[in-house]
ZAKE-518577 format. One record per residue: residue number from 0; x, y, z of N, C-alpha, C in turn. Coordinates in pm, 1 decimal, padded with zeros to 6 digits. Example, Ala and Ser with C-alpha at 12.3 -4.5 7.8 and 13.67 -1.06 7.14 Angstrom:
<pts>
PT seq   n_east  n_north     n_up  ca_east ca_north    ca_up   c_east  c_north     c_up
PT   0  01319.0 -00569.0  00780.0  01230.0 -00450.0  00780.0  01320.0 -00330.0  00780.0
PT   1  01285.0 -00225.0  00708.0  01367.0 -00106.0  00714.0  01290.0  00003.0  00787.0
</pts>
This chain:
<pts>
PT seq   n_east  n_north     n_up  ca_east ca_north    ca_up   c_east  c_north     c_up
PT   0  00085.4 -00117.2  00000.0  00000.0  00000.0  00000.0  00089.6  00123.0  00000.0
PT   1  00075.9  00206.0 -00101.4  00162.1  00323.0 -00108.9  00098.2  00447.6 -00047.9
PT   2 -00031.8  00446.5 -00025.5 -00098.6  00561.1  00034.9 -00126.5  00531.1  00181.2
PT   3 -00072.5  00613.8  00269.1 -00109.1  00597.7  00408.9 -00239.8  00673.5  00432.1
PT   4 -00287.1  00673.2  00554.6 -00416.1  00733.7  00586.0 -00415.2  00883.9  00555.2
PT   5 -00307.7  00952.2  00586.5 -00298.9  01096.0  00561.1 -00306.9  01125.0  00412.0
PT   6 -00233.2  01049.9  00332.0 -00236.0  01069.4  00186.6 -00374.0  01033.8  00130.4
PT   7 -00437.5  00931.2  00185.9 -00571.7  00892.7  00141.0 -00671.4  01005.1  00170.5
PT   8 -00662.6  01063.5  00289.5 -00752.5  01173.5  00324.4 -00727.3  01294.5  00234.5
PT   9 -00601.8  01322.6  00203.3 -00570.1  01432.7  00112.4 -00634.2  01409.1 -00024.4
PT  10 -00631.1  01286.1 -00070.7 -00692.4  01251.5 -00199.8 -00843.5  01269.9 -00193.0
PT  11 -00905.3  01225.6 -00084.6 -01049.3  01244.9 -00065.7 -01082.5  01394.4 -00073.5
PT  12 -01007.6  01475.6 -00001.9 -01035.3  01620.1  00001.3 -01010.6  01687.0 -00133.4
PT  13 -00912.6  01637.6 -00207.8 -00883.9  01692.4 -00340.4 -00997.4  01661.5 -00438.7
PT  14 -01052.6  01540.1 -00432.1 -01150.9  01494.7 -00529.9 -01295.3  01517.1 -00486.2
PT  15 -01320.2  01538.9 -00357.5 -01457.2  01545.9 -00306.5 -01478.4  01674.1 -00227.6
PT  16 -01568.9  01756.7 -00274.7 -01601.6  01881.4 -00205.6 -01720.1  01864.5 -00110.5
PT  17 -01807.6  01769.7 -00137.1 -01927.9  01748.7 -00056.5 -01891.6  01702.1  00084.5
PT  18 -01933.0  01781.2  00183.5 -01906.4  01745.8  00323.0 -01978.6  01617.2  00361.9
PT  19 -02101.3  01598.1  00312.5 -02175.1  01476.9  00348.2 -02110.4  01352.2  00287.6
PT  20 -02058.3  01363.0  00166.3 -01989.7  01247.9  00105.8 -01858.8  01219.4  00178.6
PT  21 -01787.5  01323.6  00218.0 -01665.3  01303.3  00296.8 -01698.4  01232.5  00428.0
PT  22 -01805.9  01275.6  00493.7 -01844.2  01212.6  00620.8 -01887.7  01068.0  00599.7
PT  23 -01951.9  01039.3  00486.8 -01986.7  00900.0  00457.0 -01859.6  00815.7  00446.4
PT  24 -01759.9  00867.6  00376.2 -01634.4  00792.2  00362.7 -01566.6  00774.9  00498.0
PT  25 -01574.1  00876.4  00583.1 -01519.0  00863.7  00718.7 -01596.0  00759.2  00799.7
PT  26 -01727.2  00753.7  00781.2 -01807.7  00653.1  00851.7 -01769.4  00512.9  00807.1
PT  27 -01754.4  00494.2  00676.7 -01715.6  00362.0  00625.1 -01575.4  00326.9  00674.7
PT  28 -01485.2  00424.6  00677.3 -01351.8  00401.0  00733.1 -01362.8  00354.2  00878.5
PT  29 -01446.9  00419.4  00955.9 -01464.6  00385.6  01097.1 -01515.2  00243.2  01113.8
PT  30 -01615.1  00205.8  01034.3 -01669.3  00070.0  01041.5 -01565.3 -00032.5  00996.5
PT  31 -01488.2  00001.2  00894.2 -01383.0 -00090.1  00847.1 -01277.2 -00112.7  00954.9
PT  32 -01239.6 -00007.0  01025.3 -01142.8 -00021.2  01135.4 -01195.9 -00117.3  01241.9
PT  33 -01323.2 -00100.8  01277.4 -01383.1 -00185.5  01380.7 -01380.1 -00332.1  01338.7
PT  34 -01417.0 -00359.0  01215.3 -01415.7 -00497.3  01167.8 -01272.9 -00550.4  01153.2
PT  35 -01180.0 -00467.1  01112.0 -01040.5 -00512.1  01101.9 -00990.5 -00558.3  01238.6
PT  36 -01022.6 -00481.7  01342.2 -00982.7 -00521.7  01478.3 -01049.3 -00654.0  01516.6
PT  37 -01176.7 -00665.4  01483.8 -01251.4 -00787.7  01516.8 -01192.9 -00909.7  01445.6
PT  38 -01151.2 -00892.5  01320.7 -01099.3 -01003.9  01241.6 -00948.4 -01021.4  01253.4
PT  39 -00882.1 -00932.4  01326.4 -00737.3 -00939.9  01339.0 -00665.8 -00908.5  01208.9
PT  40 -00723.2 -00816.7  01130.7 -00667.7 -00780.4  00999.5 -00588.0 -00649.9  01011.7
PT  41 -00528.0 -00609.4  00900.8 -00447.8 -00487.1  00894.0 -00540.4 -00365.9  00899.4
PT  42 -00550.8 -00305.5  01016.9 -00645.7 -00196.3  01038.5 -00621.1 -00078.1  00946.3
PT  43 -00496.4 -00042.9  00923.8 -00467.1  00073.2  00839.2 -00506.9  00048.7  00693.8
PT  44 -00478.3 -00069.3  00642.0 -00516.4 -00101.0  00503.8 -00668.3 -00100.8  00489.0
PT  45 -00737.3 -00160.8  00585.2 -00883.7 -00164.2  00580.2 -00941.2 -00023.5  00590.3
PT  46 -00880.3  00060.2  00675.2 -00925.8  00198.6  00691.2 -00910.5  00275.2  00560.1
PT  47 -00797.3  00258.6  00494.0 -00773.0  00326.8  00366.8 -00874.6  00281.3  00262.0
PT  48 -00905.4  00152.5  00257.6 -01006.2  00102.6  00163.2 -01141.0  00168.9  00189.4
PT  49 -01179.4  00176.8  00316.4 -01305.8  00239.9  00350.3 -01307.3  00387.7  00317.4
PT  50 -01199.1  00454.4  00347.2 -01190.0  00598.1  00324.2 -01194.5  00631.4  00175.3
PT  51 -01130.7  00549.4  00092.7 -01119.6  00579.4 -00050.4 -01231.5  00521.7 -00136.8
PT  52 -01321.5  00444.3 -00081.0 -01415.2  00369.0 -00165.7 -01501.8  00456.6 -00256.6
PT  53 -01531.0  00578.6 -00216.5 -01613.8  00669.0 -00297.6 -01541.7  00797.6 -00336.4
PT  54 -01409.2  00801.3 -00327.1 -01338.7  00928.2 -00348.1 -01361.0  00986.8 -00486.8
PT  55 -01391.1  00903.7 -00586.7 -01411.9  00951.3 -00723.5 -01558.7  00974.6 -00758.0
PT  56 -01648.1  00948.1 -00664.3 -01791.6  00950.7 -00692.9 -01842.3  01087.7 -00736.2
PT  57 -01795.4  01192.0 -00672.7 -01842.9  01326.3 -00705.2 -01802.9  01366.7 -00848.2
PT  58 -01682.0  01334.3 -00888.7 -01634.4  01368.5 -01023.7 -01691.2  01275.4 -01130.4
PT  59 -01711.1  01148.1 -01095.2 -01751.7  01046.5 -01192.5 -01866.8  00962.7 -01134.8
PT  60 -01987.6  01020.5 -01121.6 -02095.1  00955.0 -01047.1 -02149.3  00824.0 -01105.4
PT  61 -02134.7  00802.6 -01234.8 -02172.5  00676.3 -01299.3 -02321.2  00643.4 -01287.9
PT  62 -02404.2  00735.0 -01330.3 -02548.1  00711.1 -01330.0 -02587.7  00594.9 -01421.4
PT  63 -02506.3  00566.5 -01523.0 -02534.6  00455.7 -01615.4 -02491.2  00320.1 -01559.9
PT  64 -02422.0  00320.3 -01446.0 -02370.1  00197.6 -01383.1 -02280.4  00117.6 -01477.6
PT  65 -02190.7  00186.8 -01543.4 -02092.8  00121.2 -01628.4 -01996.0  00041.4 -01542.7
PT  66 -01964.0 -00077.5 -01586.8 -01870.3 -00162.7 -01513.3 -01725.8 -00118.4 -01532.5
PT  67 -01699.7 -00037.1 -01634.9 -01561.1 -00003.8 -01668.0 -01530.8  00145.6 -01672.1
PT  68 -01632.5  00229.9 -01666.3 -01612.1  00374.0 -01673.0 -01666.7  00440.1 -01546.3
PT  69 -01620.0  00559.1 -01519.9 -01664.1  00640.0 -01406.9 -01644.7  00566.8 -01273.5
PT  70 -01727.6  00598.0 -01171.2 -01712.5  00540.9 -01036.2 -01750.9  00393.4 -01034.1
PT  71 -01672.8  00306.3 -00970.4 -01543.5  00326.6 -00906.4 -01423.8  00299.0 -00997.8
PT  72 -01451.5  00258.8 -01122.6 -01342.8  00218.3 -01213.3 -01240.5  00328.5 -01236.0
PT  73 -01288.5  00449.9 -01255.8 -01195.0  00559.4 -01281.8 -01102.7  00580.1 -01162.5
PT  74 -01161.3  00584.7 -01044.3 -01081.8  00604.2 -00923.8 -00983.2  00492.1 -00899.5
PT  75 -01026.8  00368.9 -00924.4 -00938.2  00253.9 -00902.9 -00820.8  00256.6 -01000.3
PT  76 -00842.6  00299.4 -01123.2 -00729.4  00314.8 -01216.3 -00629.1  00414.8 -01159.4
PT  77 -00678.9  00524.8 -01104.5 -00592.2  00625.6 -01042.0 -00515.7  00563.4 -00924.9
PT  78 -00583.8  00486.8 -00842.0 -00519.4  00424.1 -00726.0 -00413.6  00322.2 -00769.2
PT  79 -00444.1  00243.6 -00870.0 -00345.1  00146.2 -00919.7 -00221.1  00218.2 -00970.9
PT  80 -00242.1  00327.9 -01043.9 -00128.1  00406.4 -01092.7 -00044.7  00461.4 -00977.3
PT  81 -00110.3  00485.0 -00863.2 -00041.0  00537.0 -00744.9  00022.9  00424.9 -00662.0
PT  82  00006.5  00299.9 -00708.1  00069.4  00187.9 -00640.0 -00009.0  00131.1 -00522.4
PT  83 -00138.5  00162.3 -00514.2 -00221.8  00108.2 -00407.1 -00240.7 -00041.7 -00430.3
PT  84 -00240.1 -00117.8 -00322.8 -00245.0 -00264.4 -00330.9 -00368.1 -00313.8 -00406.5
PT  85 -00351.5 -00428.0 -00471.2 -00461.6 -00488.5 -00545.0 -00573.9 -00529.9 -00450.3
PT  86 -00540.5 -00566.4 -00327.1 -00645.5 -00602.7 -00231.0 -00739.7 -00484.8 -00208.3
PT  87 -00684.7 -00366.7 -00188.5 -00767.1 -00247.0 -00167.9 -00843.0 -00213.0 -00295.8
PT  88 -00774.9 -00214.9 -00408.5 -00839.7 -00181.5 -00536.4 -00954.9 -00276.8 -00568.1
PT  89 -00933.8 -00405.0 -00547.1 -01040.2 -00503.3 -00572.9 -01156.6 -00485.0 -00477.7
PT  90 -01127.4 -00453.4 -00352.1 -01234.8 -00429.4 -00255.0 -01319.0 -00309.8 -00298.4
PT  91 -01252.7 -00203.7 -00343.2 -01325.4 -00084.8 -00387.3 -01408.6 -00116.3 -00511.4
PT  92 -01354.3 -00190.3 -00604.8 -01432.6 -00230.1 -00722.4 -01553.0 -00314.7 -00680.2
PT  93 -01532.7 -00405.0 -00586.9 -01637.9 -00497.2 -00545.4 -01750.3 -00434.9 -00465.5
PT  94 -01729.7 -00313.4 -00414.0 -01838.9 -00252.5 -00336.6 -01952.6 -00205.7 -00427.0
PT  95 -01927.1 -00196.4 -00557.0 -02030.5 -00159.2 -00653.9 -02071.4 -00284.9 -00730.2
PT  96 -02190.5 -00334.0 -00704.6 -02238.4 -00457.8 -00766.1 -02224.1 -00457.4 -00918.5
PT  97 -02249.5 -00342.0 -00981.8 -02252.3 -00335.5 -01127.5 -02115.5 -00356.2 -01191.8
PT  98 -02006.4 -00357.0 -01113.0 -01875.7 -00385.3 -01172.5 -01855.2 -00535.4 -01191.2
PT  99 -01939.1 -00614.3 -01127.2 -01930.7 -00761.2 -01133.9 -01794.3 -00812.0 -01086.2
PT 100 -01734.3 -00739.6 -00992.2 -01606.3 -00779.7 -00933.7 -01633.8 -00871.1 -00815.8
PT 101 -01583.5 -00994.9 -00820.8 -01609.6 -01085.4 -00708.0 -01544.3 -01034.9 -00579.9
PT 102 -01616.3 -01049.4 -00470.7 -01564.3 -01011.2 -00339.4 -01503.2 -01136.8 -00276.5
PT 103 -01372.2 -01152.3 -00296.8 -01304.6 -01275.6 -00256.7 -01231.8 -01263.9 -00123.7
PT 104 -01202.0 -01142.6 -00080.5 -01128.1 -01125.3  00044.3 -01221.8 -01078.9  00154.7
PT 105 -01177.6 -01096.7  00277.7 -01255.1 -01048.5  00392.7 -01270.9 -00896.3  00385.3
PT 106 -01166.2 -00828.9  00339.9 -01173.3 -00682.8  00324.8 -01283.5 -00644.0  00227.0
PT 107 -01288.4 -00708.8  00112.7 -01387.9 -00676.5  00010.7 -01529.6 -00704.5  00060.4
PT 108 -01548.1 -00816.2  00126.5 -01679.6 -00850.7  00179.9 -01722.8 -00750.1  00285.8
PT 109 -01629.3 -00706.5  00367.4 -01661.1 -00612.0  00473.7 -01695.3 -00475.1  00417.4
PT 110 -01618.4 -00428.6  00319.2 -01647.3 -00298.8  00258.6 -01787.4 -00297.5  00200.1
PT 111 -01823.7 -00401.7  00128.8 -01959.0 -00410.8  00072.2 -02063.4 -00412.6  00184.3
PT 112 -02034.6 -00485.7  00290.0 -02130.7 -00501.9  00399.2 -02155.5 -00373.5  00477.0
PT 113 -02052.9 -00289.7  00493.0 -02070.2 -00170.2  00576.3 -02112.5 -00046.3  00498.5
PT 114 -02090.0 -00042.4  00369.0 -02113.0  00078.9  00290.4 -02256.9  00129.8  00301.9
PT 115 -02353.3  00052.7  00256.8 -02493.0  00095.8  00261.1 -02543.2  00107.3  00404.3
PT 116 -02496.1  00019.0  00491.3 -02540.1  00022.9  00630.8 -02497.3  00153.0  00698.9
PT 117 -02377.1  00201.3  00668.3 -02333.8  00329.5  00724.6 -02428.7  00441.0  00681.2
PT 118 -02474.3  00436.7  00557.6 -02570.4  00535.5  00509.7 -02701.8  00528.9  00585.0
PT 119 -02750.2  00407.3  00610.0 -02875.6  00390.3  00682.5 -02862.7  00435.6  00827.4
PT 120 -02753.0  00400.1  00892.3 -02730.7  00440.2  01031.5 -02722.9  00593.0  01041.3
PT 121 -02654.0  00655.5  00947.8 -02643.6  00801.3  00947.3 -02781.2  00864.9  00930.1
PT 122 -02858.6  00814.9  00835.3 -02993.4  00868.0  00812.3 -03081.8  00848.4  00935.9
PT 123 -03071.4  00733.0  00999.6 -03150.5  00705.8  01120.3 -03111.7  00800.7  01233.1
PT 124 -02985.5  00839.7  01237.8 -02938.7  00934.6  01339.6 -02996.1  01073.9  01313.4
PT 125 -02995.1  01116.4  01188.7 -03040.6  01251.2  01154.2 -03187.6  01276.2  01187.9
PT 126 -03271.3  01171.1  01189.2 -03414.1  01191.3  01217.1 -03447.4  01178.3  01365.7
PT 127 -03347.9  01148.0  01447.7 -03371.2  01140.4  01592.6 -03388.6  01281.1  01649.1
PT 128 -03471.1  01297.8  01749.9 -03485.3  01430.6  01811.5 -03350.5  01486.3  01858.6
PT 129 -03264.2  01399.7  01909.7 -03133.5  01442.9  01960.2 -03032.0  01466.5  01849.5
PT 130 -03059.1  01414.4  01728.1 -02963.5  01417.9  01616.1 -02829.9  01354.0  01656.8
PT 131 -02836.2  01263.2  01753.7 -02715.5  01200.4  01807.4 -02720.9  01048.7  01793.1
PT 132 -02609.9  00993.5  01746.8 -02598.1  00849.0  01739.2 -02577.6  00788.4  01878.6
PT 133 -02539.5  00871.4  01973.6 -02504.9  00821.6  02106.4 -02622.2  00758.2  02178.0
PT 134 -02745.9  00795.3  02139.2 -02863.7  00731.8  02198.8 -02940.6  00646.2  02097.4
PT 135 -02876.5  00613.1  01986.5 -02937.7  00529.4  01883.6 -02919.2  00382.1  01918.5
PT 136 -03027.6  00308.0  01917.1 -03022.8  00163.7  01942.0 -03025.7  00089.7  01808.1
PT 137 -02952.9 -00021.5  01798.6 -02956.4 -00100.2  01675.0 -03098.1 -00140.1  01632.6
PT 138 -03186.6 -00164.2  01729.2 -03324.8 -00200.7  01695.5 -03395.4 -00088.5  01618.5
PT 139 -03360.4  00036.0  01646.7 -03418.8  00148.7  01573.5 -03373.4  00147.8  01428.2
PT 140 -03247.6  00111.3  01405.6 -03195.6  00102.2  01269.0 -03268.1 -00009.3  01194.4
PT 141 -03286.6 -00122.6  01261.4 -03356.3 -00236.0  01199.3 -03498.9 -00196.1  01162.5
PT 142 -03564.1 -00119.8  01251.0 -03700.6 -00074.1  01224.2 -03702.0  00018.9  01102.9
PT 143 -03606.4  00110.9  01095.0 -03597.7  00202.4  00981.0 -03567.9  00125.2  00851.6
PT 144 -03492.6  00018.3  00864.3 -03459.8 -00063.0  00747.1 -03586.2 -00123.0  00685.1
PT 145 -03683.9 -00155.8  00768.6 -03809.7 -00215.5  00719.9 -03900.1 -00112.2  00654.3
PT 146 -03877.7  00015.4  00683.9 -03959.0  00122.7  00627.8 -03903.8  00159.9  00490.1
PT 147 -03968.6  00111.3  00386.0 -03919.2  00130.9  00248.8 -03918.5  00277.6  00206.4
PT 148 -03999.4  00360.8  00272.3 -04003.7  00502.1  00238.8 -03891.5  00582.6  00302.4
PT 149 -03821.7  00522.5  00397.3 -03714.9  00591.8  00468.1 -03581.8  00568.2  00397.3
PT 150 -03506.5  00673.9  00372.0 -03374.3  00663.7  00308.1 -03381.4  00570.7  00186.5
PT 151 -03464.9  00608.4  00092.9 -03492.7  00523.0 -00024.5 -03370.3  00487.3 -00106.2
PT 152 -03268.9  00573.3 -00102.6 -03148.1  00547.3 -00180.8 -03059.4  00439.0 -00122.8
PT 153 -03090.6  00394.9 -00001.9 -03009.6  00292.2  00063.3 -03063.9  00154.6  00025.9
PT 154 -02977.7  00070.6 -00029.4 -03018.6 -00062.2 -00072.8 -03026.2 -00158.8  00045.3
PT 155 -03148.9 -00193.5  00082.2 -03168.8 -00293.0  00187.8 -03114.7 -00429.0  00144.6
PT 156 -03128.4 -00457.3  00016.1 -03078.6 -00584.4 -00037.9 -02927.0 -00595.1 -00019.8
PT 157 -02854.9 -00486.4 -00047.4 -02709.5 -00486.5 -00029.4 -02672.5 -00505.1  00118.1
PT 158 -02748.0 -00441.9  00207.4 -02720.0 -00456.9  00350.3 -02737.2 -00602.2  00392.3
PT 159 -02847.3 -00663.0  00351.6 -02875.2 -00802.0  00387.5 -02773.1 -00896.6  00325.1
PT 160 -02745.9 -00878.5  00196.1 -02648.9 -00963.8  00127.3 -02509.6 -00945.7  00187.4
PT 161 -02476.2 -00821.8  00222.4 -02345.8 -00794.4  00281.6 -02325.2 -00870.6  00411.3
PT 162 -02424.6 -00868.5  00498.2 -02414.3 -00943.1  00624.6 -02400.8 -01092.3  00597.6
PT 163 -02476.9 -01143.0  00500.7 -02469.0 -01285.5  00465.7 -02330.1 -01321.3  00414.8
PT 164 -02276.8 -01241.6  00321.9 -02143.6 -01268.6  00267.5 -02036.6 -01261.0  00376.3
PT 165 -02058.0 -01173.2  00471.9 -01963.4 -01156.8  00581.9 -01974.6 -01270.8  00682.5
PT 166 -02088.6 -01340.8  00678.3 -02111.1 -01451.0  00771.6 -02149.0 -01401.7  00910.2
PT 167 -02214.0 -01284.1  00914.9 -02254.6 -01223.6  01041.2 -02406.4 -01207.6  01039.1
PT 168 -02471.5 -01241.2  01151.5 -02615.7 -01222.5  01163.1 -02646.3 -01073.9  01148.5
PT 169 -02755.0 -01041.7  01079.3 -02785.1 -00902.0  01046.2 -02793.6 -00812.2  01169.7
PT 170 -02861.1 -00854.3  01274.0 -02872.2 -00769.8  01393.1 -02735.8 -00747.2  01458.4
PT 171 -02651.4 -00848.5  01456.7 -02515.4 -00834.9  01510.0 -02434.9 -00736.8  01425.5
PT 172 -02452.2 -00745.5  01295.2 -02383.1 -00655.7  01202.0 -02425.1 -00510.3  01225.7
PT 173 -02554.5 -00487.7  01237.0 -02604.8 -00352.5  01262.3 -02547.4 -00299.4  01393.4
PT 174 -02548.9 -00382.1  01496.7 -02497.3 -00340.0  01628.0 -02349.1 -00305.5  01620.5
PT 175 -02272.5 -00383.8  01546.7 -02129.0 -00358.5  01532.3 -02104.6 -00222.9  01466.7
PT 176 -02177.2 -00194.4  01360.0 -02158.0 -00068.6  01288.2 -02204.4  00049.9  01373.1
PT 177 -02318.1  00036.2  01439.8 -02366.2  00144.8  01526.4 -02262.6  00174.9  01634.2
PT 178 -02211.8  00071.3  01698.9 -02112.6  00092.1  01805.6 -01984.9  00155.6  01752.2
PT 179 -01941.5  00112.6  01634.8 -01820.9  00170.8  01574.7 -01840.6  00319.8  01549.5
PT 180 -01955.1  00355.7  01490.3 -01979.7  00496.2  01457.9 -01998.3  00580.5  01583.6
PT 181 -02054.3  00522.0  01688.2 -02066.1  00595.1  01815.3 -01926.5  00636.8  01864.8
PT 182 -01828.0  00551.7  01843.3 -01692.6  00580.1  01888.9 -01625.3  00694.3  01814.3
PT 183 -01682.8  00734.6  01701.6 -01626.2  00843.9  01622.2 -01731.9  00949.6  01592.1
PT 184 -01830.3  00959.6  01681.2 -01948.8  01042.0  01656.6 -01916.6  01187.8  01624.3
PT 185 -01825.5  01247.3  01698.6 -01795.9  01389.6  01677.1 -01738.5  01414.3  01537.9
PT 186 -01642.4  01335.6  01496.0 -01580.5  01353.3  01364.2 -01679.6  01329.1  01250.8
PT 187 -01779.4  01244.0  01277.3 -01878.7  01210.0  01174.4 -01995.7  01306.3  01173.6
PT 188 -01996.9  01400.2  01266.5 -02108.9  01493.0  01275.6 -02233.3  01428.1  01331.0
PT 189 -02217.0  01323.3  01410.5 -02330.9  01246.6  01461.8 -02345.4  01254.7  01613.7
PT 190 -02278.4  01350.6  01675.6 -02283.1  01362.1  01821.9 -02402.5  01443.7  01870.8
PT 191 -02479.5  01501.3  01781.6 -02596.1  01579.1  01821.6 -02560.7  01724.6  01849.0
PT 192 -02660.2  01795.8  01900.9 -02641.7  01938.9  01924.8 -02549.9  01965.2  02042.5
</pts>
């Protein structure tokens, strides 16, 4: 891996102006760190994968869902040119179903599993009276997941499939991600007023 966390964050800031998209990438990084610790994996590599997974999205949004152009393919080509490990590059490609990239590593499976869930947890936090994740219960996230009208852009199918591929029960997975994000609430803008 040629990009450390500082260089990865610099790349995110260079390519992404949206504060909410930056915070999403920070949330995914946070969840990836938690799972890396749980699995005894390389926490820094997993964090970089989480942080960079959407760094090209703002410039190359890929509304057509091309498997080879725009997000994430364009960004991954940039990362490969920068010498980023194939494990990280493949994980980033695999987080987008339309690339048809098999998720063969634990890192890739985890990135796919936490990506949409981080979005749902964040949305569930924003609608709380406290606007704080610190009093958010995993059961509330599960309830919001069943409400198809809530956070419509979040793929419930990806969340469910992600937990299955990871080999983790869905409620356990939700609890793990909620707890991870609680630990970084201030940086994620989820600590409330």
